[in-house]
ROKOLTI-962401 format. One record per residue (C-alpha): residue in one letter; x, z negated, y negated. Coordinates in steps of 0.05 Angstrom, whole numbers, plus 5000, padded with zeros to 4 digits. Layout:
ROKOLTI-962401
AXZY ...
//
This chain:
ROKOLTI-962401
M584619902574 E584420062499 K585720732466 R592620782435 K592620802358 D597521402359 A593221812405 V591222522386 T584722752420 M585023372464 E579723682507 L582423852576 H578524352619 I580724262691 V577824622752 C578424202814 I578824472886 P577523882931 G578624322992 D578524073063 G580423463105 I582822903060 G582623372999 P576323092969 E578922392975 I585622502942 V582722932887 R577522382871 E583221892861 A587222362818 K581122452774 K580621702769 V587721672741 L586522242694 E580321902668 A584821292653 V589521742616 A583822012575 R581521312557 V588421082536 Y590621702498 G583821892471 H582722552508 K576622852538 M576923092610 I572223642632 F572423722708 E569124282744 D569324332821 I569524992861 L570025132935 M576025432972 G578625443042 G574425193099 A569324893052 S568225583022 I567825903091 D562425423112 V558225603050 H560026313032 G563326593096 V569926733058 P575526273039 L575226462965 T569726802926 E570527242862 E566226742826 A571026172845 V576926582819 T573226732753 R571626002742 A578725792757 R581426322709 S576926052654 A580025352658 Q586625102629 A589224862695 V587124772769 L587924142808 M587424222883 G587023752943 S588624063011 I586524683048 G585424803122 G583924413187 N586124333257 T588425013280 S587024853354 T579924583346 S577024843280 P572325453285 W575625713222 Y581625923262 K577526373308 L576626823249 P581127403231 P587327183192 N584427443124 L578327013132 R581826353149 P582725783099 E589825923080 A588026633060 G584226333002 L590725992978 L594726642982 A589127012946 I588426532890 R595926522877 K595827272873 E589427322831 L592026812780 N599127092781 L602126432802 F609126652814 A613126032802 N612525442851 L615524782830 R616724232882 P620123602860 A623723202913 V625122482888 L627721882927 Y624421272897 D628620642900 E622820262931 L622120762988 A629620863001 A629020533069 A624521093093 C629721633078 P632321903144 L639322023117 K645121553126 E645220983076 E651821223046 I648221863027 S641421603007 S644521032965 A646521552914 G639121742903 F636722422887 D631922772839 M631423522849 L626424072836 I625824692879 M623525302840 R620725792891 E618426512874 L611326522902 T608327232900 G613827702924 G618627782984 L616827793058 Y610027433048 F607327993005 G611128613029 E608429153071 R607728993144 R605629343207 T605729273283 V606329903325 V607830133394 E613730623400 N615630913467 G611430373501 V615029813464 R611429363413 K615029343345 A613428923284 V616029073215 D615728603152 T618428863087 L622328433039 T621828732968 Y623728462900 D624328832834 E628528582776 N622328382734 E619927912789 I626627602794 R627627542719 R621227182706 I622426642758 A629526552735 I627326452664 K622325912687 G627925582726 F632825562668 D627425332621 I625824732665 A633224582676 M633924522601 K629023942604 R632723622663 R640223552677 K641824272658 K644124542727 V641325112767 T643225262839 S641025972856 V640126042931 D640426722966 K643427103026 A647727582982 N652827673038 V647528043080 L641328253040 D640828772984 S634828382955 S639427772950 R644828172916 L639828402864 W637227692858 R644327442843 K645527982790 V639027872752 V639927102754 E646827182723 E643927602668 V638627082653 A644026522655 A647726862598 G641926652552 Y642725932572 P649925712557 E648324982564 V646125062636 V651125062694 L649625602743 E652325612815 H650426062873 M649525812944 L647926173009 V641425943040 D644625683104 N649625263066 C644125003020 A640224763082 M646324393103 Q647824103034 L640723833028 V642223333083 K649623233067 D649323112992 P642623192962 A644522842898 Q648523462877 F642123862862 D638123902799 V634124552799 I634424992861 L632225702846 T630426152904 E625926692934 N619426602971 M621326503045 F627726113030 G623925672983 D618325543033 I623425293084 L627924913037 S622324563001 D619624283067 E626624043086 A627423713018 S620623383027 M622723053092 V629322763065 T625222353014 G622121993074 S614822143059 I611422783047 G605522393019 M609422272955 L611122982939 A607623372882 S607424122872 A605724612817 S604825362814 L605325692745 N604126372714 D607026692650 S602726242607 K601625492609 F596525592664 G598125272731 L595325042798 Y597324342819 E597024072889 P600423582937 S605623872982 H602423583045 G596823863087 S589523673097 A590623163153 P583823263185 D585022713234 I584622183181 A579522503135 G573922053112 Q577421403134 D579921183065 I587121153090 A590221773057 N595821713008 P593421992939 I600121912905 A602622632915 T596122882883 V596622382826 L603822612813 S601423342815 A596523142760 A602322862721 M605923532728 M599523852701 L599523422641 R606923582629 Y607124342642 S600124592626 F598324122568 D605323922539 L603023192544 D609722902563 A607822182544 E601722202586 A605722492644 D610821962637 A605121432636 V602621672704 E609521712736 T611021002710 A604520762739 V606521022805 K613420682803 Q610120042780 V605120022839 L610820142887 K614919582853 D608919122858 G609019222932 Y602819622946 R603120173000 T598520633038 G599620663112 D604421263114 I609520903069 M608220183092 S614119723099 P614918973116 G612918503061 C608318983026 E600819013020 Q597419583054 V591519883014 G586920473024 C586321122986 S581020872938 R584320212924 M591020562911 G587521012860 D584720402825 L591520062823 L594620692793 A589220762742 E589820042721 R597320132705 V596520742660 N598320522589 
//
């Protein structure tokens, strides 16, 4: 694997959060592929590991320390594995909610101002048989990106549980201001310009005031992007359209809770959540990159996890945080080539293919970076 003659050397400082469960295994393989990128394109990778989630609880008693946040903030990007464990058996889930593993993830998003979550959902030709949709739908293929607002809405609004007149009552507040909406809309339209120039803004404007404001601000932003086609879609209709005609979508732009639900639905119509990457960006080039799947503690340490989603997350990191489009393309092409060559981890195994473990899959991907 020789260095390309046209390569321009860059120094990439990446903080890694291996996390829990299969996290350390899949991050290890992503690093392997990034090192291959560094060799071919002449870059220098500087990796620094920090603890978060259950791993941090075990050592520090909290899911995220101030020191970890400081070290993450000092890097150019963060690459993360998976956070959490088995909620029914892990001692972490006997702790108060603010001390459980996932609280670390919410905290780092807030501390690093990671307001824009990008989740691609792509149906690879080689994995089309795993798609649960009818063949007449899946045969059209699809390549969409869900842009989810990540630091506002119900998940971060005021909440309380009280007893009134002997009746328990819970209140969760959904709040957005126009600045929060505008910045995520700008990210969505910017990315649409690099794709197929279509944005589907998803809301519930027939019911919610927050959605009516969302729609108005998105239209204001759209005026600055005349090349991008904007359409509005109610969230319940979008949920239906994702299984009826997913090929119609390019960039889906939506708020926090709707995006959480729709991105999980989109992940399942691809046939394998083990293939799906994710990025969370702030106002600068800084981002946190992670697979969409969980920590899968039941298979941790067995060398059978699928590292491809984490590797594709690393490709997103190269593209969005470092503007290294050629390097990102090389990683994505390596993934397609490995699938074309018939190699599969257990979760995407199909007849006639060769099943390999997590480490071997990482080797195969690294070998095909050029």
